[in-house]
C-alpha positions as a printed Julia matrix, in Angstrom:
196×3 Matrix{Float64}:
 -164.14   -5.84  -128.69
 -162.87   -7.46  -125.42
 -162.02  -10.56  -127.28
 -160.2    -8.95  -129.88
 -158.43   -6.88  -127.35
 -157.32  -10.21  -125.45
 -156.51  -11.7   -128.77
 -154.26   -9.1   -129.75
 -152.72   -8.64  -126.43
 -151.99  -12.39  -125.7
 -153.03  -14.69  -128.11
 -151.27  -12.85  -131.25
 -147.99  -13.99  -129.74
 -149.2   -17.85  -130.8
 -152.11  -17.28  -132.9
 -151.88  -13.91  -134.89
 -154.73  -13.13  -137.19
 -156.25   -9.66  -138.03
 -159.05   -7.61  -136.26
 -161.39   -8.32  -139.33
 -160.32  -12.17  -139.28
 -161.3   -12.29  -135.6
 -164.67  -10.7   -135.64
 -165.62  -13.04  -138.96
 -164.76  -16.13  -136.83
 -166.47  -14.73  -133.85
 -169.44  -14.15  -135.63
 -169.78  -17.58  -136.92
 -170.01  -18.98  -133.23
 -173.94  -18.12  -132.39
 -175.45  -19.75  -135.41
 -173.28  -23.03  -134.44
 -174.95  -22.69  -131.19
 -171.48  -21.95  -129.44
 -172.13  -18.85  -128.03
 -174.94  -16.23  -127.48
 -175.06  -12.61  -128.72
 -176.85   -9.61  -127.0
 -177.06   -6.28  -128.26
 -175.87   -3.65  -126.44
 -176.26    0.34  -126.26
 -173.0     1.78  -125.36
 -173.15    5.62  -125.6
 -174.06    6.38  -128.83
 -173.21    3.07  -130.62
 -174.42   -0.63  -130.35
 -172.02   -3.57  -129.75
 -172.52   -6.93  -129.67
 -171.64   -8.9   -126.7
 -170.71  -12.46  -126.79
 -170.97  -15.39  -124.16
 -169.61  -19.12  -124.14
 -172.79  -21.8   -124.23
 -172.43  -25.22  -122.66
 -172.19  -26.43  -126.05
 -169.56  -23.7   -126.5
 -167.51  -24.84  -123.57
 -167.6   -28.78  -124.2
 -166.74  -27.98  -127.99
 -163.34  -26.02  -126.64
 -163.2   -29.07  -123.96
 -163.4   -31.85  -127.24
 -160.85  -29.84  -129.16
 -158.47  -29.58  -126.43
 -158.38  -33.58  -126.62
 -157.36  -33.67  -129.97
 -153.8   -33.1   -131.15
 -152.27  -30.14  -131.82
 -151.27  -29.14  -135.37
 -147.68  -29.63  -136.14
 -145.57  -26.78  -135.09
 -145.1   -24.11  -137.52
 -142.91  -20.78  -138.21
 -143.33  -18.28  -140.46
 -140.85  -15.71  -140.37
 -140.17  -13.27  -143.29
 -136.71  -12.75  -141.97
 -136.3   -16.47  -142.86
 -137.9   -16.39  -146.45
 -135.18  -13.35  -147.11
 -132.31  -15.2   -145.89
 -133.46  -18.03  -148.25
 -133.36  -15.9   -151.0
 -130.81  -13.37  -150.18
 -128.5   -14.26  -153.04
 -130.7   -12.65  -155.4
 -129.92   -9.38  -153.62
 -127.43   -7.44  -152.28
 -125.89   -7.33  -148.67
 -127.3    -4.41  -147.75
 -130.76   -5.83  -148.62
 -130.31   -8.61  -146.51
 -128.8    -6.2   -143.38
 -131.65   -3.47  -143.66
 -134.05   -7.2   -143.42
 -131.74   -7.72  -140.13
 -132.39   -4.37  -138.63
 -136.27   -3.95  -139.36
 -136.48   -7.5   -137.82
 -134.34   -6.67  -134.52
 -136.61   -3.25  -134.4
 -139.9    -5.34  -134.69
 -138.45   -7.62  -131.89
 -137.64   -4.9   -129.55
 -141.09   -3.38  -129.81
 -142.65   -7.28  -129.41
 -140.15   -7.61  -126.33
 -141.22   -4.13  -125.01
 -144.7    -5.19  -125.32
 -144.02   -8.55  -123.24
 -142.14   -6.72  -120.63
 -144.97   -4.58  -119.97
 -147.17   -7.99  -119.51
 -144.24   -9.39  -117.36
 -144.32   -6.48  -115.08
 -148.22   -6.78  -114.4
 -147.89  -10.3   -113.44
 -144.88   -9.5   -111.53
 -146.71   -6.71  -109.21
 -149.92   -7.11  -107.59
 -152.33   -5.99  -110.14
 -152.15   -8.58  -112.64
 -154.67   -9.19  -115.26
 -156.36  -12.92  -114.8
 -154.48  -13.6   -111.88
 -156.01  -16.98  -111.65
 -154.57  -17.64  -115.07
 -151.24  -16.9   -113.8
 -149.96  -20.36  -114.13
 -150.69  -20.63  -117.78
 -150.08  -17.19  -118.77
 -146.57  -17.2   -117.24
 -145.75  -20.24  -119.4
 -147.24  -18.61  -122.02
 -144.8   -15.34  -121.75
 -142.28  -17.56  -121.18
 -142.32  -19.0   -124.68
 -142.69  -16.1   -125.93
 -139.77  -14.15  -124.29
 -137.47  -17.14  -125.21
 -138.34  -17.19  -128.99
 -138.11  -13.59  -129.06
 -134.72  -13.48  -127.33
 -133.68  -16.7   -129.61
 -134.44  -14.52  -132.77
 -132.1   -11.7   -131.49
 -129.45  -13.82  -131.15
 -129.98  -15.37  -134.33
 -130.33  -12.02  -136.18
 -126.7   -11.69  -134.67
 -125.23  -14.42  -135.64
 -126.5   -13.86  -139.69
 -124.95  -10.22  -139.4
 -121.92  -11.93  -137.82
 -121.32  -13.85  -140.75
 -122.78  -10.83  -143.24
 -119.67   -9.46  -142.31
 -117.1   -11.65  -143.42
 -118.93  -11.94  -146.92
 -118.56   -9.39  -149.89
 -121.52  -10.84  -151.71
 -124.45  -12.9   -150.61
 -123.87  -15.3   -153.45
 -121.56  -18.19  -154.31
 -120.0   -18.03  -150.42
 -120.43  -21.57  -149.83
 -118.97  -23.48  -146.63
 -116.67  -21.17  -145.29
 -114.61  -21.87  -141.76
 -117.0   -20.09  -139.59
 -119.75  -21.7   -141.34
 -118.54  -24.99  -141.26
 -117.83  -24.57  -137.12
 -121.82  -23.18  -137.03
 -122.81  -26.5   -139.0
 -120.89  -28.62  -136.28
 -122.29  -26.96  -133.55
 -126.21  -27.08  -135.26
 -125.4   -30.68  -135.76
 -124.51  -31.02  -132.28
 -127.57  -29.32  -130.91
 -129.79  -31.53  -133.28
 -128.66  -34.62  -131.89
 -129.25  -33.39  -128.44
 -132.71  -32.37  -129.62
 -132.9   -35.91  -131.14
 -132.2   -37.92  -128.19
 -134.7   -35.41  -126.1
 -137.27  -36.05  -128.5
 -136.6   -39.87  -128.42
 -137.2   -40.16  -124.58
 -140.58  -38.51  -125.55
 -141.39  -40.9   -128.06
 -140.37  -43.69  -125.79
 -142.98  -42.27  -122.98
 -140.36  -41.33  -120.75
């Protein structure tokens, strides 16, 4: 339960999984020798408490030495934008509104965690150096998504339909700005590849 709570509290920002999926993965750890499991009585219920083994710690250390998977983005609003020419403007506008509400709720939740770390009662204070960097990424991503929703809506306001609009003057300016950002990012990535 505590691990699931921690997954829902923090890791959902980077590695979202259903509660059932988390429990299914946890149950695989003991047979693999990566954790021990102890049944405990809690009130009228029994729960299983898992504790990592030394083999589990070594498996985690070994995994940390591997290369991470390629970054992926899964945002349904992007899929809906991609297919928006099959629907109406109001469909896309409603999807943007829902996305903004979802982002606002995530920002509220993240804000609570940020305030905990800003005060004296920070959970896991010995991990603040890691957790704050994690939260910084999450806040930046959510803020960027809100800005992007505003950009899409501003464009949508100038269209009479979602189909066949083509390259407007505003879209051309956005394309040029995006190309400049891309060039800057490629240059930064090139210095990373060169080891600088």
